[in-house]
N, C-alpha and C positions, 0 to 999 in steps of 0.2 A: 024527363026529355034533355036534350042536350042545348035547350036553350036555357033549363035552368042553373048551367054553370056558367063561370067566371073564366073565360080563357087569357091564360097570362103569356107571355110571348118571354121566356128569358128565369134560368135555371140557378141564377146568382143567389145572393143574400136576399133581395130586396125583394123578386118575385118568389121565393120559397117562404121568405118573413108573411107576405100577402096572404098567400096558400092555405096557412097554418093560421092565418090573425082571420081569414073566412072560416073555416071549418070550425074554430070555437065559434062561429056565429050560427053555426048549422048550413052552411052555403059552400058547394059542390064547386070546384076547381078542377082545371087542367092545364099543369106547368109544360111546356113548349119550349125544350133547351136544344140550341143547335149543335153541343158536343155530343159525342157518342156516348160520354157517362157523365152524370154528374158531378162537379168537384171545382174546388179554386183555386188560382194560382196566388202567387204571391207571399207574401209572410205575415211580420205581426201587424195590427190596427188596435188603436186605443178605442175605449169607451168609456165616455163622462158617462154622467149619471141618467141623461136624457136615454140613452141605449137600456140600462138598465127599467127603466120605467118599459120602455116599450117589451122587451125580454117578459116580464109581466105581465102587460097585455095580452100577448101574446101566448102565453103559456108556457112558456119555455125560463122562465127564470130561475128555477132550481139547477136546470141541467148549465144552462149558461154560466151562472155562478161558482160550478163545481172546476169549470176547464179555464179560467179568468185566472191570472196572475194581478193580485191586489198590491201596487206600489205605495210607497211612501209620501212620496214627493212628486211634483212637476220642477225640472230644475233649468233654468235660464243662465248658461254659461257663455262669455267672451271669449271666442276661440283664437281671438288675438295675444290676451295677456294670459287665458288659461284660468281666471276667477270667474267666480260665481258672482254671476248679476243679479237673481231673486231666486226663490222658490216659494210654490204653492205650496202647504202642506196637505194631503190629502187625508190626515187624520178623522178622528168620533166629529170634532168640530165642521169640517167639511160633509161629511154622510149626514150628521143632523141639519146639516142646512138644504143639502138637495134630496134628502131620504134614502140617499145609495150611493155605493162605491165609485171611484173611479178605477178601469182598471185596464190591461193590456192581455191580447189575446193573439196565437194565431191564427190565420183570413179561415184555413182550413179547417180547422178545429170550431169555428164559429158557422161557418158554413154547417158543418156536419152536425151540429146541434138541430138547426132548422131542418137538414136533411132527414134526419133520423124520426124527429118530431110528423114530417111530412109522410114519409114512409109507413111510419104507425097510424096514419089518419083514414078510416073508409071514404072520408069526402074529398079528398085529395089525390089524382093521379098525374104520375109522371111519367114523361114520353119524352127519349131521349132523339139523337139525329133528326130535328124535327125545328129547321130552321125557317123564324116567319119571316117570310120578305114583302107581304103585305096586306092589306085586309077591306072587307069590304060590310056594309049593312046597309038594313031596311029599316023600319018604324019598329020593328019587334027583336031584333035581333042583330047581331056582330059576329063577324066572319075573320078569323085568321087564315090568311092562304099561305099556304109552305112553298118552299123550293122546288119540292117535287110535284108541285101541282095540286095538292089533295088541299082541304077545305075543312077546318077545325068549326062549328061552330058554337056560341054561349049568348046569354045575356048580353056581355060585353066583354069586349078585349083590351085587355091591358099592359101595355106596352114596358116592361122590366128588361129590356135589353142592352143597355147600356149605353155608353159613351158613343157606339157608333149606331145606334138604333135605328133599324129599320123602321119601327113605326112611327117614330120622330121624324124619319126625312119624308114620309107620305103626311103626317101630319101638321107637321111644321115647316119642312122646305126650306132651312136654314144652313143648308151646307156642310160642310169639313167643321170639326173643331177647332174652338183658336188655339192655335199652339203658342204657351206660354215663354218657349226661350228657355225654361229652365230643365236639366234633365237629371231626375234622381237614380242612383245606383242604390241596387239592395240584396243585403247578404245575410244569412243567419251562421251563427258559430256555435261550438260547443262551447258550453260554460267556462271550459279550462281553460279556452285560446282570448278568452277575455283578459285584457289586462288588471292584473288586481286592485291596481290604486282605482278602477273604473267600475268596478262591479259593484255599483251603486241599485237598491231597490227603487228605481224612480226613471219617470219617461224625463230622459236628459236631451238638451238639446244645446248645442256649442252654435253658436251665430258670429259669422265672422262674413267679409265683403265679399259678397256674391255668391256665397255659401251657407250653407249650414251640415252639421251634423247631428243625428238622432241615433241612441239608441236605449234598448230598455231590456229586462229580462223576458222569456217565456217557454210556455210548458212546464210550468213546475220549478222554474229555473235548470232545465236542462240546457239550454240556450241563450244566445244572445242576437235581437234583432239590429241591424246596424243599416239605417238609411242615411245616404249624405246625399247632397243636393247641390248642383254647381249652376249657378244662372249663368250661360255660356251662347245662350241665345242661340240655342240648336231650331235648325228652321223648319223642321216637319217630324211627325211623331212616328215615333219609334214604340214598340212596348214586346218587354221582356228577351231585349238580344243580347247573348253573352259578351263580355268585355274582360279587356287583363287589367289586371293589377296597375299597371302602367298608365292608363289609360284615365282609371277613379284618381290617382292621383293627382294630376295635371290640376285639378281643379283648386287642387289643398296645400299647394307647397308654401303657400305664405301665412299659412295656421300656424298655432303654438305647437310644439311637437307632444304634448299631452293631450291636445285633442286631434293629432293626425295620425296618432299609434293605433287609433281605430281602423282607420282606414288598411293598416299593416296586417291586422289580423284577420282581414276578409278573407273569402275565398268564393269561389262560385260567381262572383259580381255577375249580376244581369240590371241592364239600364232600361229608364223610360222615362222617353219625352214629355212631360205633363202637360195637358191639353185642359181646358175646361169648356165652357161656352157663358155667353152673355145670359141673363135671365130672361126667362118666355114668363111674359103674363096671360098667354093663355095654350094648355097644353092637352084639352079636352074637344072631342070633335065625336059630337053625340053620343054614340056608345062607347067610343074608343077614348084611351087615357093614357099617359105616360108616368113612371113610377121610377123613383130614384135617380141613377147617371142618365137614364135617359129624358128625364123632365129636367135636371139641374146638374150636371156634371159639376164636380167644384174641384178646386187644387186642394193639395192635402193637408194645407198648413192649420186649422183648427182641427183636425183630426175627425171631419164630421159627415166624411163620405157613406158611409155604410149606416151613421145613427142617423141621417136623414133618410135614406131608403127603407130602416126600421119604423121612424116617425110616421113615415108612408103612410106604409102598409098599417099601421095603428088606424090612422084618421080614416084610409080606404073601407077599412073592416069595419071598423066603427058605425060611419056614414050608411055604408051597406044594410048594416042592421035597424040602424035609426030611421031612417026613408025606403022601406021594402018595398020593392017593385019598381018602383020610380029609377031606372037608372039613367036614363042625364041627368037626372035633379041629385042624383047620390053623385057622379063624377064632379059636375059643377061645385058642390058643396063643399067635396074633399079640394076641387083645384082652390078655392076660397080660402081654405085653411092653412093652405101649405105653401104657396106661392111667394107671399112675402118673406115669413120665416126663411125659407129654403133658398129665395133671391141676397137677403143679407147674407148668409154663410157663404153664397158665393163670392157676392163682393168685396165683405171683411177676409175671407180668405186671399183674393189676391194681394188685398192693402198688407195684409201682414207677412207675407210671403217676400215684399218690395222693402217694405220700410221699416219692419221689425225686425226679421229673420236676417238681411242681406246689406243693409246700409255702411258705410264706411265713416272715417273721419269724425266732424261734430255732429252728424246725423246720430252714429254709432255711440258717442259721448252721451248726449241728452238721452236716448233711449234708455242706455246704463242707470242713468242718474234720476230719470223718474218712474222706472219699472223698480229699483232699486231700494226708495223711499215708499213702496205701498207696504202696507199691513195683510197679512192675511186675510181679516175681514174686507179689506177694502178691495182685495184680488177677489174673494169670493163676490161681491155686490159687483165687480167687473163684468162676470162671468154667468152670473144669475141668469140674467135671457137665454144663454145657449143650454147650461144644464139642468134649468128649474123648468123644461118643458115637459110635459107629458106627450106631446104629437098631436095633442087634442085641444090645443089653445095657440091657435094659429094666428091672433091678432099683435097687431106690434105696436105696443105703447108709445108716448112721446116721452115717459120717464126713462126706456130702454134702447132710445136713439142716440 
């Protein structure tokens, strides 16, 4: 019967990860995606070891590892002097500490891993051109209401419908997302266009006053991902707007030529004005819950948006199998596991963006001195709270705050 399935609003990485996670536990689902076809826009994303813990739990570990690019270091550079501040080795010591690697991938490739797994599983139904605009529920079921007026019923409705979630609008009703004032410009270039002296097998970030530049290889070293961010106090949300080279350059005229040359190599730039939300302590309403960016949208500065959505999928699938039949109890337990960890990611991402990547003067010099003094093992201790999680250990200890 339809009540035996979970209705998932949103066919992005989080929604598909949940669908295949539920299927691994013998639970049927239907994924409702508003777009006419399933796919992902954007470019590269970074995957910490916690993402690989999630891949393995969700049954896609081999496929995810096959399409990833494994980098040697995380490098933090001073965009004004052109000098390295620090690097975090991602070698055997790192893998031994966190039981998994660090990698970078194209967002579309990662989405494809989950999409193929869902398409191949008999317990997952995928439906496109199906925008969920509202929900209804009673004691025994929950119903997704679509834009065309049709109704899809199940034992629960999960809103994995992103930053502008319609499910969140009804469940929390906290208005529009918070505009950060930071504008990000994205480009992907062929490997041969990347300056030879910067073709590092690393996720590199150049930190400068009110700006930073990120680059790393993608797709088997065929392309380089470029992401440059300018704190220009942008007043309203923008997503995927084409923009000229000249506009991108404006925020980076003050940085060293060695860093600025990356921008000159970009092509087909598009801009996003970054948004997030304040952490919410409740994203469950009876048989309805939120997941991923719908629950806890975060800025990009810990590179954890997709990772948090996948961890959500792990936790919810696990609880669905553990607390069989009692859907409201499942959703409450899932929320307890996830809300403090995701709140920490949201809040620390904000702090890093302002106080680590974008300061000037004495603040920047102090940053350089503190960060350059850390040994690899000290860096591993610093990120252990983030990368060591399996998605099933949502408690926050005093030692990690």
